[in-house]
Backbone as a printed PyTorch tensor [residue, N CA C, xyz], in Angstrom:
tensor([[[ 74.0910,  85.8740,  97.1150],
         [ 74.6820,  86.6700,  96.0490],
         [ 73.7010,  87.8400,  96.1370]],

        [[ 74.2540,  89.1350,  95.5450],
         [ 73.3140,  90.1350,  95.0290],
         [ 73.0200,  90.0810,  94.1120]],

        [[ 72.0380,  90.9050,  93.4480],
         [ 71.8180,  90.9820,  91.9500],
         [ 72.5720,  92.3110,  91.3520]],

        [[ 73.2450,  91.6980,  90.5170],
         [ 74.3600,  93.1780,  90.0160],
         [ 73.7330,  93.3720,  88.2930]],

        [[ 74.1860,  94.1320,  87.8620],
         [ 73.7120,  94.7450,  86.5010],
         [ 74.6640,  94.0110,  85.4530]],

        [[ 73.7880,  93.6990,  84.3830],
         [ 74.4080,  92.8440,  83.4090],
         [ 75.6230,  93.8750,  82.5020]],

        [[ 76.3960,  93.0890,  82.1490],
         [ 77.5620,  93.7180,  81.2060],
         [ 76.7540,  94.3470,  79.7710]],

        [[ 77.4110,  95.6510,  79.2100],
         [ 78.2580,  96.2940,  79.7960],
         [ 77.9720,  96.9530,  80.9440]],

        [[ 79.0220,  97.5590,  81.9530],
         [ 78.9360,  98.4640,  83.1070],
         [ 79.3240,  99.9050,  82.2480]],

        [[ 78.3320, 100.7840,  82.5170],
         [ 78.7060, 102.0640,  82.0810],
         [ 78.8800, 103.1190,  83.4150]],

        [[ 80.0220, 103.3550,  83.7130],
         [ 80.4480, 103.8230,  85.1000],
         [ 80.9690, 105.4940,  84.7910]],

        [[ 80.9390, 106.2410,  86.1950],
         [ 81.6320, 107.4820,  85.6500],
         [ 82.2600, 108.0470,  87.1030]],

        [[ 83.0840, 108.7210,  87.0750],
         [ 83.9770, 109.1420,  88.3270],
         [ 85.4370, 109.6410,  88.2740]],

        [[ 86.2640, 109.3270,  88.9820],
         [ 87.4560, 109.9310,  89.0140],
         [ 88.6390, 108.6870,  89.7100]],

        [[ 89.6980, 108.7950,  89.0970],
         [ 90.5370, 107.4910,  89.2370],
         [ 91.9070, 108.2570,  89.9140]],

        [[ 92.7410, 107.6420,  90.4330],
         [ 94.1900, 108.1830,  90.9220],
         [ 95.2170, 107.0520,  90.8430]],

        [[ 96.0840, 107.0330,  89.8100],
         [ 96.7860, 106.0120,  89.6280],
         [ 98.3170, 106.1870,  89.5620]],

        [[ 99.2360, 105.1620,  90.2070],
         [100.5230, 105.2770,  90.1630],
         [101.1650, 103.9120,  89.4390]],

        [[102.1820, 104.0050,  89.0490],
         [103.0510, 103.1030,  88.0620],
         [104.2330, 102.6690,  88.9080]],

        [[104.4310, 101.3770,  89.1370],
         [105.7000, 100.9870,  90.0650],
         [106.1690,  99.9570,  89.0280]],

        [[107.5240,  99.8340,  89.4450],
         [108.3910,  98.7970,  88.6360],
         [108.8630,  97.6840,  89.9410]],

        [[108.6000,  96.8100,  89.9770],
         [108.6050,  95.7610,  90.9880],
         [109.7060,  94.5580,  90.3750]],

        [[110.7190,  94.2050,  91.3290],
         [111.5390,  93.1010,  90.8820],
         [111.0090,  91.8200,  90.7330]],

        [[111.3870,  91.0440,  89.7020],
         [110.6410,  89.6610,  89.3990],
         [110.5120,  88.8420,  90.8020]],

        [[111.5790,  88.9730,  91.4970],
         [111.5170,  87.8370,  92.6550],
         [110.4040,  88.3710,  93.6530]],

        [[109.9160,  89.7570,  93.3030],
         [108.9070,  89.8770,  94.5120],
         [107.2790,  89.8200,  93.7580]],

        [[107.1540,  89.5890,  92.6900],
         [106.0710,  89.2330,  92.3040],
         [104.9930,  88.1180,  92.9360]],

        [[104.0070,  88.1460,  93.2720],
         [103.0110,  87.3010,  94.0730],
         [101.7140,  87.1810,  93.1250]],

        [[101.7230,  87.6640,  91.9710],
         [100.4160,  87.7830,  90.9940],
         [100.5930,  86.7490,  90.1240]],

        [[ 99.6380,  85.8630,  90.1890],
         [ 99.5890,  84.5480,  89.0940],
         [ 98.9010,  84.9690,  87.8680]],

        [[ 99.4470,  85.4160,  86.8650],
         [ 98.5720,  85.6820,  85.6420],
         [ 97.7190,  84.3700,  85.2420]],

        [[ 96.6430,  84.8550,  84.2310],
         [ 95.9250,  83.7480,  83.6160],
         [ 96.6450,  82.9790,  82.6670]],

        [[ 96.2120,  81.6050,  82.5330],
         [ 97.0610,  80.7010,  81.5000],
         [ 97.0200,  81.4340,  80.1360]],

        [[ 98.0680,  81.1950,  79.4320],
         [ 98.3060,  81.8540,  78.0670],
         [ 98.4250,  83.2390,  78.3440]],

        [[ 98.9780,  83.5560,  79.3910],
         [ 99.6780,  85.2520,  79.3670],
         [100.8430,  85.0100,  80.2920]],

        [[101.7150,  86.3660,  80.0010],
         [103.2070,  86.2330,  80.7750],
         [103.2740,  87.6230,  81.1790]],

        [[104.0590,  87.6190,  82.2860],
         [103.9210,  89.1520,  82.7670],
         [105.0950,  89.9950,  81.8480]],

        [[104.8700,  90.9650,  81.5730],
         [105.7600,  91.8560,  80.8140],
         [106.9570,  92.1720,  81.7830]],

        [[108.2190,  91.7980,  81.4580],
         [109.4750,  92.0950,  81.9750],
         [110.3070,  93.4010,  81.3150]],

        [[110.6830,  94.2930,  82.2150],
         [111.5640,  95.0410,  81.6120],
         [112.8540,  95.3780,  82.5570]],

        [[113.9000,  95.0930,  82.3300],
         [115.1590,  95.3050,  82.7000],
         [114.9750,  94.6120,  84.2000]],

        [[114.1750,  93.2930,  84.1640],
         [114.3290,  92.7770,  85.4880],
         [112.9750,  92.7100,  86.2090]],

        [[112.1310,  93.7990,  85.7240],
         [111.2490,  94.2240,  86.6520],
         [109.8270,  93.9590,  86.0210]],

        [[108.8580,  93.8940,  86.9050],
         [107.3450,  94.1430,  86.5270],
         [106.8390,  95.0220,  86.5290]],

        [[106.0420,  95.5840,  85.8420],
         [104.9340,  96.8300,  85.6110],
         [103.6300,  96.6900,  86.2400]],

        [[103.5160,  97.3250,  87.5150],
         [102.2770,  97.2870,  88.1410],
         [101.7860,  98.4430,  88.5930]],

        [[100.3550,  98.8400,  88.1900],
         [ 99.7140,  99.8620,  88.4610],
         [ 99.0230,  99.6490,  89.8230]],

        [[ 98.6930, 100.8510,  90.6100],
         [ 97.9020, 100.6740,  91.8710],
         [ 96.9620, 101.9460,  91.7210]],

        [[ 95.8130, 101.6390,  91.7400],
         [ 94.9510, 102.8860,  91.5930],
         [ 93.6720, 102.8810,  92.7200]],

        [[ 93.4060, 104.1570,  93.2850],
         [ 92.1350, 104.2760,  93.9390],
         [ 90.9680, 104.9040,  92.8470]],

        [[ 89.8990, 104.4590,  92.7720],
         [ 88.6630, 104.7390,  91.8820],
         [ 87.4530, 105.2610,  92.8680]],

        [[ 86.6980, 106.3290,  92.6530],
         [ 85.6330, 106.7070,  92.9990],
         [ 84.5600, 106.6230,  91.8690]],

        [[ 83.7960, 105.4980,  91.8980],
         [ 82.6640, 105.7620,  90.8890],
         [ 81.4880, 106.1630,  91.5930]],

        [[ 81.1170, 107.6200,  90.8360],
         [ 80.0320, 108.4090,  91.1600],
         [ 78.4930, 108.1170,  90.5900]],

        [[ 77.7480, 108.5880,  91.2750],
         [ 76.1560, 108.3300,  90.8600],
         [ 76.1480, 109.1250,  89.3690]],

        [[ 75.2840, 108.3410,  88.7760],
         [ 75.1570, 108.5280,  87.1760],
         [ 75.6580, 107.2780,  86.4290]],

        [[ 76.3540, 106.3930,  86.9310],
         [ 76.7510, 105.0780,  86.3600],
         [ 75.7290, 104.0790,  86.9100]],

        [[ 76.1780, 102.9110,  86.5080],
         [ 75.3050, 101.7830,  86.8240],
         [ 75.4720, 101.5030,  88.3830]],

        [[ 76.5200, 101.8880,  88.8700],
         [ 76.7970, 101.5080,  90.1080],
         [ 77.5570, 102.6200,  90.9540]],

        [[ 77.4360, 103.0690,  91.9810],
         [ 78.2850, 103.9540,  92.7550],
         [ 79.2380, 103.1540,  94.0280]],

        [[ 80.7310, 103.4370,  93.9180],
         [ 80.9870, 102.6250,  94.9050],
         [ 82.8400, 103.3370,  94.8250]],

        [[ 83.4810, 102.5010,  95.9570],
         [ 84.8610, 103.0480,  95.9320],
         [ 85.6560, 101.7730,  95.8260]],

        [[ 86.7500, 101.9440,  95.3490],
         [ 87.8700, 100.7400,  94.9730],
         [ 89.1350, 101.0350,  95.0040]],

        [[ 90.0260, 100.1460,  95.4350],
         [ 91.5590, 100.0640,  95.4970],
         [ 91.8590,  99.0040,  94.5220]],

        [[ 92.5980,  98.7440,  93.6040],
         [ 92.9730,  97.6760,  92.6340],
         [ 94.2850,  97.8190,  92.2650]],

        [[ 94.9540,  96.6350,  92.0400],
         [ 96.2680,  96.4560,  91.4800],
         [ 96.4100,  95.7800,  90.5410]],

        [[ 97.0940,  96.3450,  89.4270],
         [ 96.9630,  95.8710,  87.9850],
         [ 98.6010,  95.4580,  87.5950]],

        [[ 98.7330,  94.1780,  86.9930],
         [ 99.7990,  93.7790,  86.3920],
         [ 99.9240,  93.5950,  84.8700]],

        [[100.8520,  94.2250,  84.0940],
         [101.0370,  94.1800,  82.5570],
         [101.6260,  93.0310,  82.1600]],

        [[100.7230,  92.3280,  81.5000],
         [101.1390,  91.2490,  80.6040],
         [100.8580,  91.2110,  79.3910]],

        [[101.5010,  89.8100,  78.4540],
         [101.2620,  89.7630,  77.1070],
         [100.5130,  88.3780,  77.2230]],

        [[ 99.6150,  88.7120,  75.9510],
         [ 98.7520,  87.5050,  75.5230],
         [ 99.1670,  87.3790,  73.9850]],

        [[100.1180,  86.4130,  73.8130],
         [100.6530,  86.4510,  72.4380],
         [101.5370,  87.5750,  72.1290]],

        [[101.1230,  88.6110,  71.0460],
         [101.9390,  89.7040,  71.0300],
         [101.2850,  90.8730,  71.7690]],

        [[ 99.9700,  90.9300,  72.1940],
         [ 99.3920,  91.8160,  72.6970],
         [ 99.2580,  91.7800,  74.2150]],

        [[ 99.1850,  93.3040,  74.5780],
         [ 99.3860,  93.8450,  75.5710],
         [ 98.2180,  93.9960,  76.3080]],

        [[ 98.2250,  93.2680,  77.6770],
         [ 96.7950,  93.2180,  78.3850],
         [ 96.9930,  93.6200,  79.9350]],

        [[ 95.8080,  94.0350,  80.6420],
         [ 96.0780,  94.0560,  82.0680],
         [ 95.4480,  92.9200,  82.6070]],

        [[ 96.1480,  92.7860,  83.8140],
         [ 95.4030,  91.6320,  84.7190],
         [ 95.2720,  92.1340,  86.1080]],

        [[ 93.9630,  92.0490,  86.7080],
         [ 93.9780,  92.6380,  88.1550],
         [ 93.8200,  91.5160,  88.9550]],

        [[ 95.4090,  91.6160,  89.6750],
         [ 95.6200,  90.8870,  90.9630],
         [ 94.8910,  90.8770,  92.1080]],

        [[ 94.7070,  92.1960,  92.6970],
         [ 94.1050,  92.3060,  93.7820],
         [ 93.3390,  93.4500,  93.6950]],

        [[ 91.9950,  93.4250,  94.4730],
         [ 91.0350,  94.6100,  94.2020],
         [ 90.3000,  94.3780,  95.5310]],

        [[ 89.9690,  95.3370,  96.2650],
         [ 88.8400,  95.8110,  96.9340],
         [ 88.2910,  96.8860,  96.4550]],

        [[ 86.5880,  96.5380,  97.3060],
         [ 85.4530,  97.5010,  96.7600],
         [ 84.8600,  97.5450,  98.0620]],

        [[ 83.8750,  98.6390,  98.2760],
         [ 82.9770,  98.8610,  99.6390],
         [ 81.6380,  98.6570,  99.0440]],

        [[ 81.1990,  97.7510,  98.0190],
         [ 80.0850,  97.5870,  97.6940],
         [ 79.6990,  95.9680,  97.2450]],

        [[ 78.8390,  95.4820,  98.0560],
         [ 78.8380,  94.0790,  97.7590],
         [ 78.1200,  93.5550,  96.0810]],

        [[ 77.4950,  94.6160,  95.8280],
         [ 76.9180,  94.5240,  94.3970],
         [ 77.9930,  94.5320,  93.4040]],

        [[ 78.9660,  95.3590,  93.5870],
         [ 80.1700,  95.5420,  92.6850],
         [ 81.0580,  94.2620,  92.9420]],

        [[ 81.1080,  93.7900,  94.0100],
         [ 82.1520,  92.6280,  94.1960],
         [ 81.4300,  91.6500,  93.5840]],

        [[ 79.9640,  91.2680,  93.7240],
         [ 79.4160,  89.8740,  93.1930],
         [ 79.5610,  89.9670,  91.6300]],

        [[ 79.1190,  91.2980,  91.0560],
         [ 79.0040,  91.4720,  89.5700],
         [ 80.5720,  91.2340,  89.0200]],

        [[ 81.4740,  91.7940,  89.6480],
         [ 82.7500,  91.6140,  89.0390],
         [ 83.4920,  90.3460,  88.7350]],

        [[ 83.0470,  89.7280,  90.0180],
         [ 83.4260,  88.1160,  90.0840],
         [ 82.6730,  87.3560,  89.3620]],

        [[ 81.3840,  87.4620,  89.2120],
         [ 80.4890,  86.7340,  87.9080],
         [ 80.6070,  86.8480,  86.6630]],

        [[ 80.5590,  88.2940,  86.4620],
         [ 80.8810,  88.5770,  85.0350],
         [ 82.1670,  88.3020,  84.2410]],

        [[ 83.3200,  88.8980,  85.0840],
         [ 84.5770,  88.8850,  84.2890],
         [ 85.6160,  88.2240,  85.1340]],

        [[ 85.3640,  87.5180,  86.2580],
         [ 86.4280,  86.7380,  87.1900],
         [ 87.5190,  87.5420,  87.9270]],

        [[ 87.0330,  89.1810,  88.2140],
         [ 87.9220,  89.9210,  88.8580],
         [ 87.6610,  89.7260,  90.2460]],

        [[ 88.8330,  89.4240,  91.2160],
         [ 88.7400,  88.6340,  92.4710],
         [ 88.3370,  89.9770,  93.3180]],

        [[ 87.0960,  90.2820,  93.3570],
         [ 87.0430,  91.6350,  94.3370],
         [ 86.8300,  91.1220,  95.7900]],

        [[ 87.3210,  91.8140,  96.5680],
         [ 87.0370,  91.4420,  98.0190],
         [ 86.5980,  93.0220,  98.5760]],

        [[ 86.0990,  92.6070, 100.1050],
         [ 85.2760,  93.8720, 100.6090],
         [ 86.2780,  94.6300, 101.6450]],

        [[ 86.3540,  95.5880, 101.5340],
         [ 86.9410,  96.5680, 102.7180],
         [ 86.6970,  97.9050, 102.7970]],

        [[ 86.8070,  98.6580, 104.0420],
         [ 86.3430,  99.9430, 104.0730],
         [ 87.3820, 100.8350, 103.7190]],

        [[ 86.9700, 101.5340, 102.3780],
         [ 87.7420, 102.4650, 101.5820],
         [ 87.3420, 103.9020, 101.7860]],

        [[ 88.2050, 104.8080, 102.3830],
         [ 88.0480, 106.0560, 102.1940],
         [ 88.7780, 107.0680, 101.2560]],

        [[ 88.1910, 107.7320, 100.3220],
         [ 88.9630, 108.7210,  99.3740],
         [ 88.3650, 110.0090,  99.4320]],

        [[ 89.2770, 110.9250,  99.8150],
         [ 88.7160, 112.4070, 100.0920],
         [ 89.6980, 113.1790,  99.3440]],

        [[ 88.8760, 114.1850,  98.8550],
         [ 89.6900, 115.1930,  98.0550],
         [ 89.5990, 116.7350,  98.3540]],

        [[ 90.4700, 117.3130,  98.7160],
         [ 90.3770, 118.8220,  99.2970],
         [ 89.8020, 119.6680,  98.3250]],

        [[ 89.6030, 121.2430,  98.4740],
         [ 89.2500, 122.1380,  97.4030],
         [ 90.5290, 122.1680,  96.4600]],

        [[ 91.7860, 122.0720,  96.8030],
         [ 92.8650, 122.1430,  95.8500],
         [ 93.2620, 121.0070,  95.2190]],

        [[ 92.0940, 120.0910,  95.2560],
         [ 92.5990, 118.8640,  94.4310],
         [ 93.4630, 117.7520,  95.0650]],

        [[ 94.1010, 118.1350,  96.0820],
         [ 94.8840, 116.8950,  96.9410],
         [ 93.9940, 115.8610,  97.3370]],

        [[ 94.2790, 114.6560,  97.1420],
         [ 93.6630, 113.3130,  97.6100],
         [ 94.3300, 112.5850,  98.6160]],

        [[ 93.7100, 112.1890,  99.7610],
         [ 93.9660, 111.2880, 100.8470],
         [ 93.3260, 110.0940, 100.6320]],

        [[ 93.5300, 109.1350, 100.7440],
         [ 93.1220, 107.6820, 100.4820],
         [ 93.5540, 106.5450, 101.5600]],

        [[ 92.8880, 105.5800, 101.8070],
         [ 93.1580, 104.4420, 102.5970],
         [ 92.1730, 103.5170, 102.4570]],

        [[ 92.3300, 102.0710, 102.6480],
         [ 92.0080, 100.9560, 102.8020],
         [ 92.0610, 100.1100, 103.6350]],

        [[ 91.3920,  99.5550, 104.6290],
         [ 91.4680,  98.6540, 105.5210],
         [ 90.3770,  97.5610, 105.6100]],

        [[ 90.7900,  96.4240, 106.0670],
         [ 89.8800,  95.5370, 106.5880],
         [ 90.0500,  95.1360, 108.1440]],

        [[ 90.3990,  94.1970, 108.6790],
         [ 90.8650,  94.0520, 110.0260],
         [ 92.4070,  94.7260, 110.2200]],

        [[ 93.1650,  94.7240, 108.9980],
         [ 94.5390,  95.8290, 109.0420],
         [ 94.5120,  96.4470, 107.9040]],

        [[ 95.2360,  97.2190, 107.7230],
         [ 95.6940,  98.4900, 107.0510],
         [ 95.9270,  97.6780, 105.5930]],

        [[ 95.2860,  98.0620, 104.6230],
         [ 95.9750,  97.4640, 103.2880],
         [ 96.8470,  98.3710, 102.6050]],

        [[ 96.3510,  99.6930, 102.4620],
         [ 97.1010, 100.7970, 102.1050],
         [ 96.7390, 102.2760, 102.2460]],

        [[ 97.5290, 103.1550, 102.3430],
         [ 97.3650, 104.6040, 102.2190],
         [ 98.0430, 105.4570, 101.1200]],

        [[ 97.6060, 106.4350, 100.7520],
         [ 97.9860, 107.2470,  99.8980],
         [ 97.8710, 108.7630,  99.7330]],

        [[ 98.7490, 109.8670,  99.2600],
         [ 98.3830, 111.1570,  99.0590],
         [ 98.7820, 111.2300,  97.7410]],

        [[ 97.7530, 112.0410,  96.9210],
         [ 97.9280, 112.4120,  95.5830],
         [ 98.1090, 114.0530,  95.5450]],

        [[ 98.9440, 114.4710,  94.8070],
         [ 99.0690, 116.0400,  94.7550],
         [ 98.8540, 116.6500,  93.2360]],

        [[ 97.9420, 117.1830,  92.7700],
         [ 97.7520, 117.3450,  91.3990],
         [ 98.8500, 118.4460,  90.9540]],

        [[ 99.2390, 118.0570,  89.6620],
         [100.4900, 118.9310,  89.2180],
         [100.0280, 119.2350,  87.5960]],

        [[100.9010, 119.0530,  86.5610],
         [100.2590, 119.5610,  85.3200],
         [ 99.2040, 119.1710,  84.6950]],

        [[ 98.1790, 119.8720,  84.4720],
         [ 96.5690, 119.4890,  83.6170],
         [ 97.1710, 119.3560,  81.9620]],

        [[ 96.8090, 118.2350,  81.5040],
         [ 97.1110, 117.6600,  80.1700],
         [ 95.8630, 118.4210,  79.3190]],

        [[ 96.1420, 119.2860,  78.3390],
         [ 94.7890, 119.7240,  77.8150],
         [ 93.8230, 118.7130,  76.8360]],

        [[ 92.4940, 119.0490,  76.9280],
         [ 91.5380, 118.3020,  76.2250],
         [ 91.1820, 117.1210,  77.0470]],

        [[ 90.3180, 116.2850,  76.3620],
         [ 89.6770, 114.9720,  76.8270],
         [ 90.2150, 113.9990,  76.1080]],

        [[ 90.5620, 112.7540,  76.4890],
         [ 91.0870, 111.9860,  75.8930],
         [ 90.6070, 110.5750,  75.9420]],

        [[ 90.2930, 109.6720,  74.8900],
         [ 90.0140, 108.1520,  74.6110],
         [ 90.8140, 107.2210,  74.7910]],

        [[ 90.7290, 106.4920,  75.7540],
         [ 91.7880, 105.4690,  76.1670],
         [ 91.0690, 103.9760,  76.0970]],

        [[ 91.5320, 102.8810,  75.4150],
         [ 91.0010, 101.6060,  75.3150],
         [ 92.2450, 100.5910,  75.4760]],

        [[ 91.5470,  99.5900,  76.1940],
         [ 92.5360,  98.6160,  76.5220],
         [ 91.4480,  97.1040,  76.8600]],

        [[ 92.0050,  96.1660,  77.0710],
         [ 91.5540,  94.7170,  77.4400],
         [ 92.0030,  94.3070,  78.9070]],

        [[ 91.0620,  93.7010,  79.3020],
         [ 91.4620,  93.0990,  80.8610],
         [ 91.3470,  91.5350,  80.8320]],

        [[ 92.3490,  90.8150,  81.1620],
         [ 92.2400,  89.5320,  80.9660],
         [ 92.4860,  88.8420,  82.7130]],

        [[ 91.2940,  87.9350,  82.8160],
         [ 91.4210,  87.2710,  84.0030],
         [ 91.0050,  85.7500,  83.8320]],

        [[ 90.7390,  85.0990,  85.0000],
         [ 90.2560,  83.5490,  84.7370],
         [ 88.9640,  83.5680,  85.5260]],

        [[ 88.1070,  82.9980,  84.3290],
         [ 86.4570,  82.8370,  84.9130],
         [ 86.0960,  81.5620,  84.3410]],

        [[ 85.8130,  80.6730,  85.6240],
         [ 85.3740,  79.2280,  85.6360],
         [ 86.4260,  78.3060,  84.7480]],

        [[ 87.7510,  78.6640,  85.0910],
         [ 88.7690,  78.0410,  84.9130],
         [ 89.5270,  78.4470,  83.5090]],

        [[ 89.1570,  79.6490,  83.1000],
         [ 89.4110,  79.7270,  81.4050],
         [ 89.6980,  81.3330,  81.1840]],

        [[ 90.9000,  81.5450,  80.6430],
         [ 90.8440,  83.1380,  80.5410],
         [ 89.7280,  83.8370,  79.9660]],

        [[ 89.5110,  84.8820,  80.4160],
         [ 88.4930,  85.6940,  79.9840],
         [ 88.9910,  86.9430,  79.8170]],

        [[ 88.7530,  87.5990,  78.5180],
         [ 89.3330,  88.9140,  78.2610],
         [ 87.9370,  89.8320,  78.3190]],

        [[ 88.2310,  90.9510,  78.6020],
         [ 87.0710,  92.0550,  78.4180],
         [ 87.4070,  93.5270,  78.1100]],

        [[ 86.8000,  94.1960,  77.2580],
         [ 87.0330,  95.4980,  76.9380],
         [ 86.8310,  96.4750,  77.8920]],

        [[ 87.6570,  97.4570,  77.8080],
         [ 87.5550,  98.7690,  78.6490],
         [ 87.6760,  99.8480,  77.9030]],

        [[ 86.9080, 100.9590,  77.7690],
         [ 87.2030, 102.1550,  76.9450],
         [ 86.7900, 103.0310,  77.9500]],

        [[ 87.6040, 104.1620,  78.0090],
         [ 87.3390, 105.2790,  78.8850],
         [ 87.4180, 106.7810,  78.1330]],

        [[ 86.7360, 107.6040,  78.6220],
         [ 87.0350, 108.9920,  77.9910],
         [ 87.4190, 109.9670,  79.1110]],

        [[ 88.0640, 110.7800,  79.1810],
         [ 88.7250, 111.4640,  80.7140],
         [ 89.4980, 112.4750,  80.3020]],

        [[ 89.6480, 113.3140,  81.3320],
         [ 90.6380, 114.3990,  81.5130],
         [ 91.5030, 113.8250,  82.2880]],

        [[ 92.8930, 114.3680,  81.7510],
         [ 93.9960, 113.7090,  82.5510],
         [ 94.8580, 114.9520,  83.3520]],

        [[ 95.6710, 114.6240,  84.1920],
         [ 96.5500, 115.3640,  85.0980],
         [ 97.4310, 114.4590,  85.5900]],

        [[ 98.8320, 115.2520,  85.3700],
         [ 99.8500, 114.6210,  85.9220],
         [ 99.9290, 114.9340,  87.4820]],

        [[100.6230, 113.6570,  88.2380],
         [100.5420, 114.1700,  89.8450],
         [101.5380, 113.6970,  90.5050]],

        [[101.7290, 113.7230,  91.9060],
         [102.6450, 113.1660,  92.3630],
         [102.1730, 112.5860,  93.7290]],

        [[102.6380, 111.2910,  94.0170],
         [102.0470, 110.6380,  94.9390],
         [103.1120, 110.0800,  96.1500]],

        [[102.2990, 109.7930,  97.0730],
         [103.1780, 109.0420,  98.0280],
         [102.4560, 108.0800,  98.7600]],

        [[102.7310, 106.7360,  98.7520],
         [102.0730, 105.8050,  99.0800],
         [102.6640, 105.1510, 100.2900]],

        [[101.7520, 104.0870, 101.0290],
         [102.3250, 103.2280, 102.3270],
         [101.6700, 101.9290, 102.3090]],

        [[102.4550, 100.8640, 102.2290],
         [101.8840,  99.5390, 102.0230],
         [102.7120,  99.0450, 103.4340]],

        [[101.7140,  98.4150, 104.3510],
         [102.3920,  97.7110, 105.3240],
         [103.1760,  96.5330, 105.0110]],

        [[104.2760,  96.1960, 105.6030],
         [105.0110,  94.8780, 105.0290],
         [104.4490,  93.6630, 105.0350]],

        [[103.5140,  93.6210, 106.0240],
         [102.8080,  92.3550, 106.4390],
         [101.5690,  92.1150, 105.9640]],

        [[101.0580,  93.3590, 105.1040],
         [100.1640,  93.4810, 104.6110],
         [ 99.8150,  92.7250, 103.2200]],

        [[ 98.4750,  92.6290, 102.4480],
         [ 98.3750,  91.9420, 101.2300],
         [ 99.2210,  92.4160, 100.1140]],

        [[ 99.3360,  93.6230, 100.1550],
         [100.2930,  94.3270,  99.1930],
         [101.6920,  94.7270,  99.5160]],

        [[102.0620,  93.7510, 100.5830],
         [103.4910,  94.1120, 101.2030],
         [104.8220,  94.2710, 100.1730]],

        [[104.2830,  93.5250,  98.9010],
         [105.4410,  93.3310,  97.8200],
         [105.7430,  94.6320,  97.4240]],

        [[104.7650,  95.7460,  97.5620],
         [104.8260,  97.1080,  97.0310],
         [105.5370,  97.9800,  98.1490]],

        [[105.7170,  97.4200,  99.4080],
         [106.3540,  98.3440, 100.4140],
         [107.6800,  99.0470, 100.3120]],

        [[107.8560, 100.2740, 100.3740],
         [109.1050, 100.8270, 100.1380],
         [109.0890, 101.3570,  98.8690]],

        [[108.3430, 101.0340,  97.5970],
         [108.6900, 101.2010,  96.3580],
         [107.9140, 102.8310,  96.2940]],

        [[108.4240, 103.4050,  95.2740],
         [108.2420, 104.7320,  94.9740],
         [107.7360, 104.7530,  93.4080]],

        [[106.6070, 105.5570,  93.3210],
         [105.9720, 105.4080,  91.9140],
         [106.9340, 106.2150,  90.8120]],

        [[106.9350, 105.3630,  89.5350],
         [107.7040, 105.6600,  88.6290],
         [106.9980, 107.1090,  87.8690]],

        [[105.7600, 107.0340,  88.0320],
         [104.8630, 108.0680,  87.6370],
         [103.3420, 108.0250,  88.1010]],

        [[102.6130, 109.1480,  88.2840],
         [101.3230, 108.9930,  88.7690],
         [100.4190, 109.9560,  87.6640]],

        [[ 99.2400, 109.3680,  87.7970],
         [ 98.0720, 110.4450,  87.1050],
         [ 96.8780, 110.6220,  87.7460]],

        [[ 96.0320, 111.3120,  87.5290],
         [ 94.4450, 111.4070,  87.9620],
         [ 93.7660, 111.4070,  86.7470]],

        [[ 93.0310, 110.7680,  86.6110],
         [ 91.7100, 110.8140,  85.6750],
         [ 90.3820, 111.4910,  86.1020]],

        [[ 90.2050, 112.5960,  85.7100],
         [ 89.0210, 113.4910,  86.1460],
         [ 87.6100, 113.2930,  85.4240]],

        [[ 86.4740, 113.2610,  85.9340],
         [ 85.2140, 113.0390,  85.2180],
         [ 85.3000, 112.2720,  84.0020]],

        [[ 85.4990, 110.9660,  84.2990],
         [ 85.7720, 110.0250,  83.1990],
         [ 84.3400, 109.3470,  83.0090]],

        [[ 84.2950, 108.4910,  81.9700],
         [ 83.4780, 107.9740,  81.5800],
         [ 83.7690, 106.6140,  81.0250]],

        [[ 83.3640, 105.5930,  81.7680],
         [ 84.0670, 104.0570,  81.4690],
         [ 82.9280, 103.1630,  81.0970]],

        [[ 83.1080, 102.5960,  79.9380],
         [ 82.5410, 101.3590,  79.3590],
         [ 83.1400, 100.1460,  79.4150]],

        [[ 82.8310,  99.2950,  80.4480],
         [ 83.3150,  98.0810,  80.9250],
         [ 82.6230,  96.7710,  80.6480]],

        [[ 83.3920,  95.7360,  79.3860],
         [ 82.5410,  94.5290,  79.1420],
         [ 81.6450,  94.7580,  78.1720]],

        [[ 81.0250,  93.7140,  77.7260],
         [ 80.2940,  93.6850,  76.8370],
         [ 80.6000,  93.1980,  75.3880]]])
């Protein structure tokens, strides 16, 4: 095990997110005990995001994650069901502190001078690819807060996340191999996509 920073983690960078509606029969994420997936018109809401954590925070690395919207009683929470990173310290810290099931992968996230993003993640097989094109910029900087619920040492673990960021609407195209770990999203088109630019994130604590 690598030595990881204690919580909270102060991180900065950029994030590119798409929201998908997935039929209930295709859900393969088991949320923590005491929570239930949110269902709207027979579908679950799942977010998939690419993140670049840049120098200036406690760690700098890249990440691909898939998040399921759940309820804990009357409260909405996010549950990270699948996640890959390219840094062993980030992997070990996420698992030990919050029960986030981080695995290792090769992750490449590139942005051209026009703000278009090309991203891919793979291990011995391809996990996902995506292209994001920036659209409408939303004025100002936004403060967003929520809670992530995971399973740590056999029990639900709820952690706080707070981010301050610039927001921009985007269009996105994703590719998920049918036989890959995210095959349940294969052929799905995003309901909406966003880019968070120059964010400052405080996680845990």
